[in-house]
C-alpha positions in Angstrom: 38.9 -28.2 12.8 41.8 -28.7 15.1 43.9 -31.9 14.3 46.2 -32.7 17.2 47.4 -36.0 15.8 46.6 -38.0 12.7 43.6 -39.7 14.4 42.6 -37.1 17.0 40.5 -34.4 15.5 38.1 -31.8 17.0 35.7 -29.6 15.2 34.3 -26.6 17.1 32.2 -23.6 16.1 33.9 -20.3 17.1 32.4 -16.8 16.7 34.2 -14.6 14.2 35.1 -12.0 16.8 36.9 -14.7 18.9 38.7 -16.7 16.1 42.0 -14.7 16.2 42.3 -15.3 20.0 41.2 -19.0 19.7 43.7 -19.8 16.9 46.5 -18.0 18.6 45.9 -20.0 21.8 45.6 -23.3 20.0 48.8 -22.6 18.0 50.8 -22.3 21.3 49.6 -25.4 23.1 51.3 -28.8 23.5 48.9 -31.1 21.6 49.7 -33.9 24.0 48.3 -31.9 26.9 44.7 -33.1 26.6 43.5 -31.0 29.6 44.6 -27.8 28.0 43.1 -28.9 24.7 39.7 -29.6 26.4 39.9 -26.4 28.3 40.4 -24.4 25.1 37.6 -26.2 23.3 35.3 -25.4 26.1 36.5 -21.8 26.3 36.1 -21.0 22.6 33.2 -23.2 21.4 30.1 -21.4 20.6 27.5 -21.9 23.3 24.6 -20.0 21.8 21.9 -22.0 19.9 22.2 -21.9 16.1 19.5 -19.7 14.5 18.4 -19.3 10.9 20.1 -15.9 10.8 23.5 -17.3 11.5 26.1 -17.3 8.8 29.2 -19.4 8.5 31.9 -17.1 7.1 34.7 -19.6 6.9 36.7 -22.5 8.2 40.1 -22.8 9.8 41.8 -26.2 9.8 44.7 -26.5 12.1 46.9 -29.6 11.9 49.7 -30.1 14.4 51.3 -33.1 12.8 51.9 -31.2 9.6 52.3 -27.8 11.3 49.8 -26.5 8.7 46.8 -24.1 8.9 44.3 -23.8 6.1 41.8 -20.9 6.0 38.8 -20.9 3.8 36.8 -17.6 4.0 33.9 -16.4 2.0 33.2 -12.8 1.0 31.3 -12.0 4.3 34.4 -12.8 6.3 36.4 -9.9 7.7 39.7 -9.8 5.7 41.6 -8.2 8.6 40.7 -11.2 10.8 41.9 -13.6 8.1 45.1 -11.7 7.7 45.7 -11.7 11.5 45.1 -15.5 11.7 47.6 -16.1 8.9 50.2 -13.8 10.5 49.9 -15.5 13.9 50.2 -19.0 12.3 53.4 -18.0 10.5 54.9 -16.5 13.7 54.2 -19.9 15.4 56.0 -21.8 12.6 52.9 -23.1 10.8 52.7 -23.0 7.0 49.5 -21.4 5.6 47.6 -23.1 2.9 44.6 -21.9 0.9 
């Protein structure tokens, strides 16, 4: 979930192999720039139909008002991906919660 303001929230499904790039791009946008936000949502939202074999490996909640990112990953998640997301968030001035 990407929270750009206290009332404007977007939830998108992103494939695991694209989550690092997606979060990095979202971390570096102006949340007031609605065109860029919509473009990134379109770029990174999963387009494939959901199947019974799909597995959710975690959630990333990004809040611009609080400059906070929360990552919840299960045991199937790639720990290197989680680590990279955390590092990128900290570099962008976001605090990382669990």
